[in-house]
C-alpha positions as a Markdown table, in Angstrom:
| # | Residue | x | y | z |
|---|---|---|---|---|
| 1 | Met | -0.3 | -0.1 | 0.1 |
| 2 | Ile | 1.2 | 3.6 | -0.8 |
| 3 | Pro | 1.2 | 5.9 | 1.9 |
| 4 | Lys | -0.6 | 9.1 | 1.2 |
| 5 | Pro | 1.9 | 12.2 | 1.3 |
| 6 | Arg | 1.7 | 14.2 | 4.2 |
| 7 | Arg | -0.5 | 17.8 | 3.7 |
| 8 | Arg | -1.0 | 20.7 | 5.8 |
| 9 | Arg | -2.8 | 20.5 | 8.7 |
| 10 | Gly | -6.9 | 22.2 | 7.5 |
| 11 | Thr | -6.2 | 21.9 | 4.1 |
| 12 | Leu | -8.9 | 19.1 | 2.6 |
| 13 | Thr | -8.1 | 17.3 | -0.7 |
| 14 | Asp | -10.3 | 16.9 | -4.0 |
| 15 | Glu | -11.3 | 13.6 | -2.3 |
| 16 | Asp | -12.3 | 15.2 | 1.0 |
| 17 | Arg | -13.9 | 18.0 | -0.9 |
| 18 | Ser | -16.0 | 15.5 | -2.9 |
| 19 | Ile | -17.5 | 13.4 | 0.6 |
| 20 | Trp | -18.0 | 16.3 | 2.0 |
| 21 | Ala | -20.1 | 17.9 | -0.6 |
| 22 | Ala | -21.8 | 14.5 | -1.1 |
| 23 | Phe | -23.1 | 14.2 | 2.6 |
| 24 | Ala | -23.9 | 18.2 | 2.3 |
| 25 | Gln | -26.2 | 17.4 | -0.6 |
| 26 | Val | -28.5 | 15.2 | 1.8 |
| 27 | Val | -28.3 | 17.2 | 5.2 |
| 28 | Thr | -31.4 | 20.0 | 5.6 |
| 29 | Arg | -28.8 | 23.2 | 6.5 |
| 30 | Leu | -30.8 | 25.0 | 9.4 |
| 31 | Asp | -29.7 | 28.8 | 8.3 |
| 32 | Gly | -31.0 | 28.4 | 4.2 |
| 33 | Arg | -28.0 | 28.6 | 2.5 |
| 34 | Lys | -27.5 | 26.6 | -0.4 |
| 35 | Pro | -25.3 | 23.7 | -0.3 |
| 36 | Pro | -21.9 | 24.3 | -1.7 |
| 37 | Pro | -21.0 | 23.1 | -5.1 |
| 38 | Ala | -19.8 | 19.7 | -5.8 |
| 39 | Pro | -16.2 | 19.3 | -7.1 |
| 40 | Ala | -15.3 | 17.5 | -10.1 |
| 41 | Ala | -15.0 | 14.1 | -9.8 |
| 42 | Val | -12.2 | 12.7 | -8.7 |
| 43 | Pro | -10.0 | 10.6 | -10.9 |
| 44 | Glu | -9.9 | 6.9 | -10.0 |
| 45 | Pro | -6.3 | 5.7 | -8.4 |
| 46 | Gly | -4.2 | 3.7 | -10.5 |
| 47 | Pro | -3.2 | 0.3 | -9.6 |
| 48 | Gln | -2.0 | -0.2 | -6.3 |
| 49 | Pro | 1.5 | -2.2 | -6.7 |
| 50 | Val | 1.5 | -5.5 | -4.5 |
| 51 | Thr | 3.2 | -6.0 | -1.7 |
| 52 | Pro | 4.1 | -9.1 | -0.1 |
| 53 | Pro | 3.0 | -10.1 | 3.1 |
| 54 | Pro | 4.9 | -10.5 | 6.1 |
| 55 | Pro | 7.0 | -13.5 | 6.6 |
| 56 | Ala | 5.3 | -15.5 | 9.1 |
| 57 | Arg | 6.7 | -16.5 | 12.5 |
| 58 | Lys | 8.9 | -19.6 | 11.6 |
| 59 | Ala | 8.7 | -22.2 | 14.2 |
| 60 | Pro | 11.6 | -24.4 | 15.2 |
| 61 | Ala | 13.1 | -26.8 | 12.9 |
| 62 | Arg | 13.0 | -29.3 | 15.1 |
| 63 | Pro | 9.5 | -30.9 | 16.3 |
| 64 | Val | 8.9 | -31.1 | 19.9 |
| 65 | Ala | 9.3 | -34.5 | 21.1 |
| 66 | Val | 8.3 | -36.2 | 24.4 |
| 67 | Gly | 11.1 | -37.0 | 26.8 |
| 68 | Gln | 14.3 | -35.8 | 23.7 |
| 69 | Ala | 16.7 | -33.1 | 25.2 |
| 70 | Pro | 15.7 | -29.9 | 22.9 |
| 71 | Gly | 18.5 | -27.6 | 21.5 |
| 72 | Gly | 19.0 | -24.2 | 23.3 |
| 73 | Leu | 18.1 | -26.1 | 27.2 |
| 74 | Asp | 21.2 | -26.4 | 29.1 |
| 75 | Lys | 21.9 | -29.7 | 30.9 |
| 76 | Ala | 20.8 | -28.8 | 34.3 |
| 77 | Thr | 18.0 | -27.4 | 33.5 |
| 78 | Trp | 16.5 | -30.3 | 31.3 |
| 79 | Gln | 17.6 | -32.8 | 34.2 |
| 80 | Arg | 15.2 | -30.7 | 36.3 |
| 81 | Leu | 12.5 | -31.0 | 34.5 |
| 82 | Arg | 13.2 | -34.5 | 33.3 |
| 83 | Gly | 13.7 | -35.9 | 36.9 |
| 84 | Gly | 10.5 | -34.3 | 37.9 |
| 85 | Lys | 12.2 | -31.7 | 40.3 |
| 86 | Met | 10.9 | -28.5 | 38.5 |
| 87 | Gln | 7.2 | -28.1 | 40.0 |
| 88 | Pro | 4.6 | -27.4 | 37.5 |
| 89 | Glu | 3.1 | -23.7 | 38.4 |
| 90 | Arg | -0.7 | -24.9 | 36.2 |
| 91 | Thr | -2.1 | -28.1 | 35.5 |
| 92 | Leu | -4.6 | -28.9 | 32.9 |
| 93 | Asp | -6.1 | -31.9 | 33.6 |
| 94 | Leu | -7.7 | -33.6 | 30.3 |
| 95 | His | -9.4 | -36.3 | 31.5 |
| 96 | Gly | -13.0 | -37.1 | 30.6 |
| 97 | Arg | -12.7 | -34.4 | 27.2 |
| 98 | Thr | -13.4 | -35.3 | 23.7 |
| 99 | Ala | -10.2 | -34.8 | 21.5 |
| 100 | Glu | -11.6 | -31.3 | 19.9 |
| 101 | Arg | -12.7 | -30.0 | 23.4 |
| 102 | Ala | -8.9 | -31.2 | 24.9 |
| 103 | His | -7.1 | -29.8 | 21.8 |
| 104 | His | -8.9 | -26.0 | 22.3 |
| 105 | Ala | -8.2 | -26.1 | 26.2 |
| 106 | Leu | -4.8 | -27.0 | 25.8 |
| 107 | Arg | -4.4 | -24.3 | 23.0 |
| 108 | Ser | -6.1 | -21.8 | 25.6 |
| 109 | Phe | -4.1 | -23.1 | 28.5 |
| 110 | Leu | -0.5 | -22.4 | 26.8 |
| 111 | His | -1.3 | -19.0 | 25.6 |
| 112 | His | -2.6 | -18.3 | 29.0 |
| 113 | Ala | 0.4 | -19.8 | 30.9 |
| 114 | Gln | 2.5 | -17.8 | 28.4 |
| 115 | Ala | 1.0 | -14.8 | 29.0 |
| 116 | Glu | 1.1 | -14.7 | 32.6 |
| 117 | His | 5.1 | -15.3 | 32.2 |
| 118 | Ile | 4.6 | -18.8 | 33.9 |
| 119 | Arg | 7.7 | -20.7 | 33.1 |
| 120 | Cys | 6.5 | -24.8 | 33.7 |
| 121 | Val | 3.0 | -26.3 | 33.2 |
| 122 | Glu | 2.0 | -30.2 | 33.5 |
| 123 | Val | -1.0 | -31.6 | 31.2 |
| 124 | Ile | -2.6 | -34.6 | 32.7 |
| 125 | Thr | -3.7 | -36.7 | 29.8 |
| 126 | Gly | -4.1 | -40.3 | 31.3 |
| 127 | Arg | -2.8 | -43.6 | 30.4 |
| 128 | Gly | -5.5 | -44.6 | 28.2 |
| 129 | Ala | -6.2 | -48.1 | 27.7 |
| 130 | Gly | -4.0 | -50.5 | 25.7 |
| 131 | Glu | -0.1 | -50.5 | 24.6 |
| 132 | Ala | -0.7 | -47.4 | 22.3 |
| 133 | Gly | -2.5 | -45.1 | 24.7 |
| 134 | Gly | -5.6 | -43.2 | 24.9 |
| 135 | Val | -6.3 | -40.7 | 21.9 |
| 136 | Leu | -5.0 | -37.5 | 24.0 |
| 137 | Arg | -2.2 | -39.2 | 25.4 |
| 138 | Arg | -1.5 | -40.3 | 21.1 |
| 139 | Glu | -2.3 | -36.9 | 19.9 |
| 140 | Leu | -0.7 | -34.1 | 22.5 |
| 141 | Pro | 2.9 | -34.3 | 20.8 |
| 142 | Glu | 0.8 | -33.4 | 17.4 |
| 143 | Trp | -0.9 | -30.8 | 19.2 |
| 144 | Leu | 2.2 | -29.5 | 20.6 |
| 145 | Asn | 3.9 | -29.1 | 17.0 |
| 146 | Ala | 1.2 | -27.4 | 15.7 |
| 147 | Ala | 2.4 | -23.9 | 14.1 |
| 148 | Asp | 0.8 | -21.7 | 16.7 |
| 149 | Leu | 1.9 | -23.4 | 19.9 |
| 150 | Arg | 5.5 | -25.1 | 18.7 |
| 151 | Pro | 7.2 | -21.6 | 19.0 |
| 152 | Met | 6.2 | -21.0 | 22.8 |
| 153 | Ile | 7.6 | -24.5 | 24.1 |
| 154 | Leu | 11.0 | -25.4 | 24.8 |
| 155 | Ala | 10.7 | -28.7 | 26.2 |
| 156 | Val | 8.2 | -31.9 | 26.8 |
| 157 | Thr | 8.8 | -34.5 | 29.0 |
| 158 | His | 7.1 | -37.2 | 31.3 |
| 159 | Pro | 7.2 | -35.8 | 34.9 |
| 160 | His | 8.7 | -39.8 | 36.1 |
| 161 | Ala | 9.5 | -42.7 | 33.8 |
| 162 | Arg | 6.3 | -44.6 | 35.0 |
| 163 | Asn | 3.7 | -41.8 | 34.9 |
| 164 | Leu | 3.4 | -41.8 | 30.9 |
| 165 | Gly | -0.5 | -40.1 | 31.5 |
| 166 | Ala | 1.4 | -36.9 | 32.3 |
| 167 | Val | 4.0 | -34.5 | 30.6 |
| 168 | Arg | 5.3 | -31.5 | 31.8 |
| 169 | Ile | 6.4 | -28.3 | 29.4 |
| 170 | Leu | 8.9 | -25.9 | 29.8 |
| 171 | Leu | 7.6 | -22.8 | 28.0 |
| 172 | Arg | 9.9 | -20.2 | 26.1 |
| 173 | Arg | 10.2 | -16.9 | 28.1 |
| 174 | Leu | 8.2 | -14.0 | 26.4 |
| 175 | Arg | 10.9 | -11.4 | 25.2 |
């Protein structure tokens, strides 16, 4: 979009005058004077140059995986998170929700947590039935790698090796 040239304060452009004249034609004047004459037609502007859209915020190259040490996180912080020593400041329990409702709740929960400058959260999906686990447990890694959530997540792990029904998520700090 081409920026409009600056004009002196108090001066009207031809376009402004034509808009005012069109308005003045439909309004009844109180003092009985005639409305001002309409100015000459404003020429149609030429085709606007196409500007490329702003570059989208890129997600980190590596997808987040539960239990894998991420790049950019020091070893001590990763050990505290993985060992369950980093306590979550907020917890979201997804038990009893449909996959769609759980997904919306997760997105909202993580966005609010990051806005509140919370660093560590826990999401409880439940272990589910069978070897593969429940639907929520299987879907969670996919949801965390979505374009709107992945940039805010630094690391994901289970708080304990035997507790596969919960994950702790370390969120990036807002800059």
